[in-house]
Structures are given as structure tokens and as C-alpha cells.
C-alpha positions, 0 to 999 in steps of 0.5 A: 969183732962185736960178736967176739967182744960180746962172747968174751964179756959174757964169759968174763961176767960168768967167771966173775959171778962164779964164786971161788972154791969147790963147784957146787954139786947139783941138788939130788933128783927129786923122786917122782911123786905118787900119782893122785890115782895110783894103779889098783893092785891086783887081788891076791886071790886068783881070778876065776878063769885065770887060774893056772893049771897044775903042772902035768907030772912028766912020765919017768923015762926008764 
């Protein structure tokens, strides 16, 4: 009985506190802030040792 009264009074309090009208939409999600130490971008020029080999021309099959 006591628990039912408490939950009922709590719901009534929430209903009273809730303003009438459209339900307020939650604020848009905040985009993640850039980390203080951003990940260094790889250099545009190829790194020695990781240079991709040129494609081998496939022999034309007659």
C-alpha cells in the first residue's frame, strides 16, 4: 500500500511538473571535440619500402 501510494504520488508530481504542450525535443548531440593531440596524417609522398610495385601487364591470351 505504501509503495503504491509513493509511486502514485511520484507520477502525479511528474505529471504536474511536466508543462502542457508539445514535448520538448532533446538537444542535438554535441559533435565530438577534436582530441588535443590529433593523429598525424601520413605524408602524401610514398614512404621508401612501402612503394607499391607497378602492375605486371597480363599477357593477352589469344
